[in-house]
N, C-alpha and C positions, 0 to 999 in steps of 0.2 A: 534455591534453584531459580534461575532467571526465567522470565516469561519468554515463550517461544512465539514467533510470528509465523503462522502457517503459510505455505506457498499456495498458489492457485492450483486447482486440479488440472492434470494433463488432459487436454481436450481430444487427443488422438485415441487410437485403438491399440491396446496392448496385446501382445501375443504370447509373451513368456512371463511366467511368474515363479517365485521361489517357494518351495515347499519345506515344511519342517522335517527334521531328521531325528528328533528325539521322542522318547516315549512319555506320555501317550500321544500317538499321532492322530491325525484326523480320522474320523469314522468313515469307512467306505460303505456306501449305502446298499451294496449288493454283496456284503460280506457276512461272516458268521456273527460278529458282534452286533451288527445292525439287525440281523435276523432275531437275535435275542431281544433287542429293543422292540421290534415289531410284535413279537409274542407278548411282551409286557403291555404293549398298546392294546392288543386285542382283549387281553384279560381285563385290563382297566376299563376299557370301553364297555365290555359286557357288564361289569359291576355297576358302572355309572348308568347304563341303560335300564338296569333293574331298580333305579331310584335309591340305591344305597349311597348316601351322600356323606362323605367324610367331613363336610363343612358343618355338620350338625354339632360337632364338639366345640366349634369356634365361638368365642364371644368377642366380637370386635370392640375395640376401644371406643369409648365415648369421644367424639371429636375434640371436645374441650380438654379431656384428659390427655389425649395423644398430642395435641398442640402444646400443652404446658410441658409434657415430658420431653418433647423435641427441643423446645426453647431452653429448658434447663440443661440438656445435654450440650447444646451449642453455646452455653454460657450466657444466655439471655434471661429476660424477665418472664417468668411463667405466668404473670398476670395479664399480659397483653391479650387483646381480643382476637388477634390473628397472629400468625407465625412471624410475619415480617415486623409487626409491631413489637412482638416479644424480643426479637433479636435487635431491633432498632436500626435496621439497614436493609439494603437489597439482599436477597437470598439467592444463592447459587445452587443449582441442582444439576448433577450429572446423570443423564439417562442413558442406559446401555441395555441391550436386550439380545437374546440368542447368543449366549456367551461361550461356555466351555466346550471346546472341541479339541483341535490341535493345541498342545501345550505351548509350543513356540509362538504360534499366532496369538494365543491367549495372553502371553507375556507382552507381546508387542501392543496389543490392545490396551493392556493395563498401563503401559508406558504412555500411551496417548491420553488416557483418562486422568492420570495423576499429575499431569503437567499443567502449569499456568500458561495462559496464552495472551498475546496481544492480538485483539480482534477488532474488526470494523465497528466503530461507534455509531449506533443508529441515530444519535442526536446530533452528531457532528460529521457530516459527509467528508470523507478523505482523512479523518483522524482515527486513532485507535484508542481502545481502552484495555486495561489489564483485567482479565477474567481469571480469578484464582480457581484452584481446585474446588469442586462443589462442597457446600456445607452438607448436602444430602447426596448420597449415591443411591440412585433408584434403578433397580433391575426390573426390566419389563417382561420377564417370563422366559421359559426354556433356559434355565440356568446352566445345564450341561446336557451333553448328548452321549449315547443315544437315549439313555434313561437317566434322569437327574437324581441318581442315588447319592447317598452321602459320600461314597467312595469316588464316584465320577466327579462330583462337585469339588471334592478335596483335591484330586489330581489335576483337574482341568481348569479350575478357577482359583481356589484358595491358595494352592502352592505357588503357581506362577505369578499371581497377583501379589502375594506376600513377598516374593523374591524381589519384585520391583519396588515395593514399599520399603523393604529393608535397604535398598540401594540409594534411597533418597535422603537428603539432609533431615536431621531430626526435626520433628514437628509435633509438639505436644498438644496442638489444638484438637479437641475431640470433634468427630464428625458422625453423622447419622447414616445408618444402613437401612434401606427399606426395599421392598420388592413385592411383586405380584407373580403368581405362578402361571406358566403356560402348560400346554398339553404334555410336554416331556417331563415337567415336574410332577404332573398327576400320574404318569405311568408308574411312579414310585409311591403313590399315595401321599405325596407331600412330606415324606419322612426326611429326605435330604433338604428340601426347602425349609422345613421347620427348624432343622438344626442350624441353618445359616441365618434365617431372617426373624425368627420369633424372639421376643424379649426374654432375656435370661434372668431368672430370679436369683437373688442372693449372690453367692460367689460362684455360680455355675460358669464354667469356661475359663476360670482364672489360671488354668495351666498354660495358657498362652497360645499364640498362633503357630500353625505348622508351616514350615518352609521347605520340607523335603517330600518327594514323591513317596506315596505309600506303596505297599506291595502290589504286584501285578494284578490287573483286573481279572485275568483268567483264573487266578486263585480264588477270587471272590465267588465265581460261579461254582467252583468245587466246594468251597466252604458252605455256600447256600444249600447245595444238594446234600452234603453230609449232615448239616444241622436239621434239614427238613426230614431226613430219614430218622434221625435220633430224637427228634422233637426238641431240639435246642434252638438257640438264637445266634445269628451271625454277629460277631463283634464289629461295631461301627464307631467312627469318630463321635465322641460325645457332643462336641460343638464344633461348628465350622466357623472359625474366627478369622475375620479380615482385620489385619492389624490397624488400629487407630479408628475403627468404625464400630459404632454401638447400635445393635439392633433394638428397635423400640416398639414394634407392632406385636399385637397379640393374635391376630388372625391374618388370613390371606387376602383380606380386603379391608379398606379403611376409607374414612372421610376426614378431611382436614381443612380448617379455615386458613387458607394459604396467605392471603393478603386482603386488604379492604376491597370488597366487591369481587373477589375471586375465590371460589371454592374448588377443592381438589377431591375428585372421586376416583378411587382405585378399585378395579373390578376383578373378580375371579369367577370365570364361568365353568370351572372344572372341565369335564370333557363333553358336556352337553349344553345345558343352559343355566341361567342363574337359579339358585335355590330361593325358596320363598323368604327365608330369613334375611338373606343379603339383599334381595329385592326390596323388602320393606325398609331395611336399615338405610341403604343408599338412596332409595326413592324418597323416604321421609326427609332426609337431609337436603336433597335437591329441591323438593317442594317447600321446605322450610326457609329457603333463601331465594325467593322468586326474582329478586332484583340483581342477583349476583351472576357473573359470568362463570362458566364451568371449565375447568381443566380436567379432562377425562382421560385416565390412563387405563388402557385395556390390553388384554393379551392378543386380541385380533383386531385388525383394522375394519373400519366401516366401509371404506372403498379400497379396492386392490385391483391392480392391473386395469384401472380405468372404469371399473364397474362396481356396484354394491356387492359387498362381501357378506355372505349369508350369516356366518356366525357372529360377526361384529354388528350387523344390523339387528339380529335377534336380541343382543344385549341392550341396545338402545331402545328397542321396542318394549322389552320387559321392564326397563326402568322408566318408561314414558318420558324420555328426554326429548326436549323440543329443540332440535338442531336448526330449525327454520326461524324460530322466534327468539331464541336466546343465544347469545354469543358463546361459542364453544370451541375449545382447542382439544382435538382428539389426538393423543400421542400413543403410539403402539409399536410393537415389534412384530414377531411371528414371521413376517416375510423378510428375507435376508438381503435387503437392499435399502437404499434411501429414496424416499419419495415425499414430495410436498405438493399438495393441491388444495384448492379452496372450492367449497360448494355452499352457496348462500352465505349464512352467517358463521360457517364452520371452517376452521383451519384443520386440515388433516396432515399429520406428519407420521411417516413410517420410518423407523430407524432400527432395523434388526441386524445391524452389522457388527455385533459384539464379538464375533469369533467363529461362528459356524460358516458352513459353505454358503455360496452366494446364490441368490435367485435373480433372474433376469428382469429387465424392464419389459413392459409390454411391447412386443415387436409388431404384431398385427395392427392394422388400422382399426379405428373405432375406439369407443370409450372416452372418458374424460381425460384430457391431456394434462398431466401434472406440470407444475411450474418448474420443478427440478426432479430429475430422475438420475440415479447413480447406482450401478453402471448405466450407460446410455443404451439406446436401441442398437446403435452400430456396434458397440462393445459386446452387447448381448448376442448379436448375430455371430460375432467372431468366436465367442465362447462356445456357442452351439455346435460349431463345426467340429469340435473335438469330442463330442459326446459319443458318437458311434464307435470311434476308434478306441476310446478309453474303455468303453464297455467290452468290446471284442477282445482286447488285449488282457482283460482280467484285472486292470488297474482300479476298477471299482468293485472288486470282489468277484467271486465265482458262482454266486447263486443262480444267476441267469443261465450260465453254461450248464450247471448241474440239472436245472429244471428241463432244459432242452435235451440233455443226454437221456434223462429218464423218459421223456416223452417220445423221443425218436428211437430208442433202443429196441423196443418190441417190433416196430414196423420194419426197421432195417434188418434185424435178424431174420424175421419172417420172410422178407423179400429175398434175402440171401439164400434161404432154403427152398424158395419156389421160383428160381430163375426162369424168366420167360413168361411168367404168369402176369399179364398186364392188369388183369382185374384186381389182383392183390395190391399192386402199387396204387391203383386208383382209389380203392377203398381205404387204404392206409392214409393216403394224402387227404381224403375227404374228412376222415375222423380227426386227423391232426389239425386241419384247418378249422374245424368246428371248435375244438378245444382251445386253440390259440386265439381264435377270434373272440371267444368269450372272455379269456384272460386279458387280451389287449383292450377290449371294449371297457372292461371293468377298470383297468388302470387309467384309461383315457377319460373316464367319467361319462360314458355313453348314456347312463341312466338320466343324467341332467341334460346332456347335449347329444341329441340323436344323430347329429351330423358326424359324430365320431365313429359310429358303427361301420359305415362303408369303408372308411380308412383303415379301421381295425381289421375288417374282413380282407381287404386287399393285402395288408401287411402279413396277415396270417397265411394267406394263400401263397405268398412269396416264400415265407419261411418253410411252409409245408413242402414246397417243391424243391427246396435245397437238397434234401437227401437223394432225390432222384438225380439231380444234376451232379451231386457229389459222387455218386456211384459211377456215373458215366465218365466223369473226369478221372477217377481212380483207375478204371479199366483202360481208358485211353493212355494214361501215363504208363501203366504196366506194359501195354502193347507196344508203346513207343520205345520202352526200354528193353523189349524183347523178353519179358518175364511172363510167367503164368501164375497169376495170383490165386490164392486160396479164397474161398468164400468168407472165411473168418477174417483174413487180412482186409478184404474189400469192406466188410462190415465195420471193422474198427476204424479204418481210415475215413470211411464215409461218415461215421458217427462224429469223429473229431471235426471234420470239415463243417458238418451241419451245425454243430454246437457253436463254433466260432463265427461262422458266417451268419447264422441265425441270430446270434447276439448282436452282431453289427446291424442287422436289419431292425432289430428291436430298438436299438439306440437311435437309428434313423427315424423310426416311427415316433419315438418320444420327441425328437427334435422337430419333426414336421408338425406335431400337435401344437408345440410352442410357437412356431412360425405362423401358423394359421390362427392362433389366438384361442384354441379350444382348451388347452391345458398349459399351465405355466410353471408348475412346481417340479415335475418329475425329472425333466431332462437335465437341468443344471445341478440338481441334487446328486446325480450320478457322478458329476465332476469332482465332488468334495473340494471345491475351489477355494484357495487361501486368500484371494484378493478382495479389495473393496471393503475393508473393515472401517468402522466408524462408531462414534457416539455423539450425543447432543448435549451441549452445555447450555443451560437455561439461566437467565437472570430474571428473577421475579422482582418487579419494582416495589420498593417499600411502600409507596403510596397507593398501590393497587392499580396503577394506570395501565399495566400490561406486563407482557413477558417478552424478553429478547432471547433469540435462539441462534446458536451457531452449530452447524454440523462439522465436526473435525474428523478426518479420516486418513487412510493410507491406501493407495491403490495396490501396492505390493508390499505388505507390511514387513516381510522378512528379507527384502532386498537390501543389500548393503547400501547405506547412504540414503535410504528412504526418509524423506522429511514429512512431518505432518502437513496435511493439505486442508484448505478450507473448502469444503464441499458446498456449503450453503450458509446463508445467514438470513434471518427473517425477524419480523416483529409482529406481535399479536397485541393489538390495541382494542380491547373489547368495547371501549367507549367511543373512540374516534374512528376505528377501522382504518387507521393510517398504515400504509405499507411503504 
């Protein structure tokens, strides 16, 4: 397969994108399947908050043992003191995060990842180098959505990625598969994650990789319920095998002597914070190499949307990492966009474009300005415009409509039976406003940002007033048409109007929070957007002088004729700090 030279990213604002049409399709975040994922999240978070930590069973590999195992797998010398010395050359790593969602998009991302590229040579301006497919494929968390069960990983990652691998010319060269889990992996208690990433003893998994979609996910829920009642166990794929890749790790976190003077720390924070065993293991390795630079792979960024990100900062504090005094490269996913920024002696790269819906760039003013953000602010504003309409039309699922129907129904029915009672309408509107204001404030994060509450209250008041306006509109329409409506007909039509218009206002509320910089995740999540997918190819210099990185993506990955695009390229030189 010949090396591909990526094109420059399109600098304009795109308005139309291509969506997948095959199963499994992208998860809609106000739909029934996503609701199942939210329930799993609540249960898992409750378990984690009780300090029941599944990481207690894990015994991480000794860094020397892991290094020698990887070197042997790559055909190198297990005796080298670092991995690049063991393989005797530069080491290429492909980093991808937040992967399995829409199967067609997942296949398009796999085609990006598995290609060799001609990329700008950092040592020779204006020249290119050939960057082959990575020796190591490193997943940065959230392997599949909405819950990274073995079945979801199989259908949304393993199958489409193996289909791409099978279409490539034969390549007998072995490669290494590694990963850290994100929160969606933990919703399944790491069962799916372990079947894909943990080292397989003996002949486990020799039945070969799967390239066909398994039975429908809906049947899995039925099977789960049946086996729960009968005290049985759901049949799952024994191993999740990515063809040509060998899993090498024993735990969800690891340390690795990457190159002379560069140590790799890979972190798993579960759903809360670091466990004491991991804290001691990674912390001891960090302190044991005080003169080395650190490449830190985490499930959550330390900076996001221009401000310190709580969960990422907690990991750094727990490990006592010195980001001011020691050269550090923080590489993360979790947020579904690309961003590169620098603070002090630390390079921060967020690359969560492996297949899931997109998150926006920071649109509001303030915060640390990244050197590169993709999608851009202008593009993010354009995407936000579609959020209220997509929600109102039910294309993001019907949960919001159902919630409003349940909330509005008693008041509308009561108002229909007490026509002319102004006090009934007022009391119903006040109660509805209070309930909605609480829900909107919670969604908008008013606990941390008090400025959200008045916006939530205003949005709730507007939504609460919609049934009154809807009833007036229905009566006016009937009067204009010369009909005499029944109270039941007025109630039903008013209820439908209130549900759809109320959902539109809810979408506008989410978009406004993003525009003002109060909340950045909820609005574009509702779009389940297929665009701006990417991964990062890294070249670790054999002599330990640094790491070169290229972000390769596709603005509209399913569009006919879409070419790979060079989103960004950077160098990390911990000794010279040369950019």
